[in-house]
N, C-alpha and C positions, 0 to 999 in steps of 0.2 A: 504494500500500500504506500503510495507516494505521499509524503507530507505536503501539506498546503499551508505553510506558516502564515502567509499574509492574511488569508481569510480566517484561519483558526484563531489568530491573535485578535482579529476584529470581533469575533464571536465572544472570546474571553472578556474583551473590554466591556461588553454589554451584558455579561452574565448577571442575572438577578435584577437587572434594571427593569422598571415598569415600562418597557417598550416591546412591541412585537418585532422580532428579528425576521426580516424578509430577505431570503437569498434568491436572487434571480440570475438567469444565465441560459445559454443555449443548451439544448439537450445533450447529455453525455459529457458535460464539461467537468463533472465531479461533485455536483451538489449533494447527492446521496452519500458519497464517500466522506465529504466534509462533515455531514451530520454524524456519521459513524465515528469519525475522529474526535468530534466534540463530545459524543456520548462517552467515549473512552476517557477523555479528560475529566468529565464530570464524575465518573466512577472512581478515578484516581484521586479526586479531590474530596471523596467521602460521601458522595451522593449514593443512596441505596438504589439497586436496580428497580425496585417497585415504585420509585419516585419518577421513573422515566417511562413515558408512553410514546411509541414511535409507529407511525402508519405511513406506508407508501401507497398512494392511490393509483399507481400503475400496476400493482400486484392484484391478481384475481382474488386472493384471500381477503382483501379489504373491500370487495365490491359491495358488500352489505352495508358498508359505512359511507357509501357515496350519496348520502342524504344528510343534509345539515343537522336536522333535528336528531336523527339516530346517532350521528357522530358525537354531537354535544352530550347526549344522554350517556353514551358509552364511556366517554372520557370522564365524566363526573362520577360514574359508578365505579371506575377503577382508580380514582384519585386517592392518595394517602392523606388523610385528615391531619392537620396540625403541622404539615411539612410542605416545603416548596415542591411543586410538581412540574416536571420539565416535559413539555408536549412538543413532539416533532411531527409535522404534517408535510409530507413530501409529495410534490406535484399536486398541490391542493387545488389547482384550477380544474381538476377532474371532478370536484364535488360542487354541484350546482348550489348557489347561494351560500357558499362556505363562509362568506363575510359575516352572516348572522351568528354562526357558531363561534367564530373567532372573536367577534366583538363581545359576546356574552362571557366567554372564558376570560377575556382580557380584564374585565372589570373586577374579577376575583383576584385578590392579592396573592393567593397561594399558587398561581399558575405563571410559569415562564414559557412563552410560546415562541416556537421557531417554525417558519413555513418556507417552502421552496416552490418555485414555479418557473416554467420555461417560456413565459410570455409576459411582456412588460405591462399588458393590460391587467395583470394581477393587481397593480397599484393604481388603477384608474377607476373611475365610476364610484360605485357604492363603497368599496373598501377605503378609498382615499377620503371619502366624505365621512365615513364612520370613525376612521382612525386618524384623522388629521392631527399631525404633531405627536402621534402616539406609536409610530413605528420607525424603524431604521432599516434602510435598504442596503444590502451588501451585494453589489453586482459582481458576479463571478465569471471568469473567463477560463478557457482551457489552459493547459500548462504553459507557464512562462518558460523562457529559455533556461533560466536558472533552475526551475523545478525539473525540467526535462533532463538537464545535465545531472542533477542530483540522483536520478534514477539509474545512472550508468556507473559501472565500476571504474572505468578508465575516463577520467575527467581532464586529461592533460591536453588533448588536442581540441580546442574550442572551435576552430574553423570547420573541422571534420564533423563535430557534433552538430554544428549549425546546419550543415548540408543535410544531415539526417533529419533534423528538426523540420526543415521546410519541405522535405520530400515525404516523410512518413506521417506527419501531422502532429499537432499538439494535443489531440484528444488523448486522455490518459490511457485508455484501454489499448491503444495501438502499440504501446511499448511492449505489451505481452505477445504481440503477433509477429509472425515471421513471414516475410515475403511481401513485395509491393502489391501483388495482385490481391492478396487477402485483405490488406489494409484498404485498398481502393474499394473493394466490395463493401467493407464495413462503413467507410465514409459515405458512400452513395446511399447506404441504408439509413444513415443518420439524416441525410438531407431529405430522402423520401419520407421518412417518418415525420419530419418537421412540416414538409409540404402537405402531407395527407392529414395529419392530426391537428396541426396548429394553424394551417392557412386555408386549405381547401374546405374542410368541414366547418371551420369557424366562420369563414367569410362567404360560404355558399358559392364557391368558384367552380365553374364547369369547364372553362377553357384552360385546362391544366397545362397543355403544351405551350400556350402563350406565356404562362407563368414561368415555365422552365426556360423559355427563350430569353426572357428578361433576366432571369438568374444568370444564364450564361453570359449575357452582355455585360452585366455589372461585375461578374467575376473576372471577365477579360479586361475590364477597364478600372480596376482598383487604383486609387490614387490619382485618377484623372478627374478634372472638373467636368461634370455633366449636369444637365438639367432634365427634369421630367419630360419636357418637350423634345429635347435632343434624343432621349431614349425612344420616345414614340416615333420620331422621324427616322431613326435608325431601323426600327422594326418595319416601318412602311417601305423604306428603301430595300429591305431584304425580302419584301413581298408579303409581310404579315401586318395587316392593318390593326393596330392596337391603339385605342384612343388615349389621349392624355389623362382623363380621369381614371381609366383602367390601369394605366401604368402607375399612376400615383397610388392607387389602392394596393397594387401588388408590392411596390417598393416599401410602402408603409408597413405592410404585413411582414415582409422580410426583416425589417428593422425591429418590429415588435417581438419577433422570435429570436432576436440577437444573432441572426445570420450575418446581417450587415450593420455597420455603424456609420451613420451619416455624419459628416463633419462640415460645419458651416464655415463660410469665409468671413474674414475680419480685416477691415482696412485699418492698419496700425496707425498711420498718420492722422486719418480722419476720426479714428476711434469710433467706428460704426460697423455694424454687421452688413454684409453685402447680400443682396437678394438674388443675384444671378449665379445659379449653379452651386453644387456641393461636390465634395469628394466622398467616396464610399470606401470603407475598409472592411475586411472580412474577419470573422471570429477565428478562422483557421486557414492557413495557406494550403495545407494538404488537401483540404476539402475542395479548394479551387482547382488544384491540379487534377484531382480525380474526376471532377465534374467536366472540365474542359476537354479531357481525354486527348491531350496533346502535350508535347514537350514545351513547357512554359519557360521562356528564356529571359523574361524581363525581371531579372534578379534584383535590380535596383528598386523597382516598385514593390517587390515582395519584402525587401528589407524595410522600406518605408512603412509598409503595413505592420510589420512586427514592432517597429519603434512606436507607432501610434498605439498599439495594444498595450505596450509596456507603460507608456505615459498614462493611459487610462487606468491600468492596473495599479499604478502608484498614486492614484487619486486626483490626477489633474483633470481639469476641464479643458478640452483640446479643440483648437480651431486651426484652420489653415489661413495664413496671413498674406497680406499684400502690402508692399511698401514701394510707393512710386512705380506702380505697374510691375514690380518684381514680386515673384511668389516666394513666400517663406513657407517651408514645409509645415512647421507646427508652431503655433503660439500656445503655450501651456500655462494655465493659470491654476493657482491654489491659494490657500489662505495666506501664504507667505509672499506672494507676488507673482511675477510673470517671468517666463523663460522662453527663449527662442531657439528653435532647432532646425538645422539643415541636415539632410540625410543624403549621403552619396556612397555608392559601393566603393569607389576609389577616387582619390584626387591626386594621384601621383603625377598625372599630366598637368603642367602648369596652367594650361587653358581651362581645364576642368576645375582646378582649385580656385581660380579667380572667378569663374562663373558661379561657384557655390558661395564664395565670400561676399560678392557684390550685394546681394539682397540683404544680408545681415548688416553690412556697412551702411545701408540706407536708413537703418533704424537709429534714431538719434537719442533715445533714452538710455539709461544706464543699467537696464536689467540684463541678467546673464545671457550670453549668446554662445551656442555650442554647434560644432560641426562634427557629426557622427559619421565615421567611415570604417571600413574593414582594415584600413591601413594603420601602421604604427608610425606616426609622423615624428620627425626629429625636433619639432618645436612645441613649446607649451602654450603659445598664444600668437594669434595674428591680430595684433593691435586690439586686444581685448576679446577676440573671438577664440574660444578654447576648443582645440581639436581633441576628440576622444575616440579611442578604439571602441567600436560598437559592441564587440563581444564582451569586453571588460565592463562597459556601461551596463549591458544586459545582466551581467553577473554581479553588479554593484561593487566591482573591484576598485 
């Protein structure tokens, strides 16, 4: 079992707090395993096994509890009186009107509630209204590069491990699998499960092939600035007429299921958000390669995708920036301020180096500026712009 210290520590931070802990993320990213790791922590901290109730609503054994009233009654009847009860509700979106049961349990001081879901709508509508200010969301991603490396005995060759990381996938279970073909079948199964369970059935979509066409288009254009109209026009040019509202519906659904992460554009000089176009990044690069069914060679954009995910994993709110018509790969904001990042596979060629440095030099404020590459550069700074080896940055070295 791979340790997930970032997420485990966040759960520990909120242990016993009068907040519902909501863990969201793409299917198979490790939410259930995280709950298992946390249960082991609770037991090691002195919590009795009978104080813990755990239900996974994708298991047939729990079908009888897919009713909010029955679930509520069952949990109350198995609770330990006079002690804190830890309630784990995994893939709770499969229980209609689960919000009512969760809200009723929440108001009882002897319940500490943890729920997971594979759709961002878990936190929309009624739940958000009922629990406004009373829950904390922990957004989970598949394995980071550092977590992936931790699962291997030989950790000495980071570039080699990185190649495996982007080829084999960051979904935890793929580490146990042998052979690219088996991994690809597994990854396609994950995507098909998301499409069927979380998108087609939820949104009553009948044109499944059109949905897959849009998926392939966005997978093939990660890190590129695209608009909903541009996607619709591209489909029309390819002979598939898909309207702008339909494209918008499909893209929104893919984002809700954490397959894609939309990144808005931000004008650094004007300090305003731009309405024209967004970039999209994927939850997992291996999923992209398996879906496109071709040798993907745009390794620079794949690296950019991985850097975006790492910034999000570290708690930054991330935008793509513009400074005097020059593109900044990432503007990363957190409670401590702003950071700027340019990402390039290599800048050993002087022309490439200058091309990457110019946008950062256009920024006139004093926030930190970083150039992430696979190179080990002999300088510590380019007039305030700090070059970092991306492997070491991913490993927090």
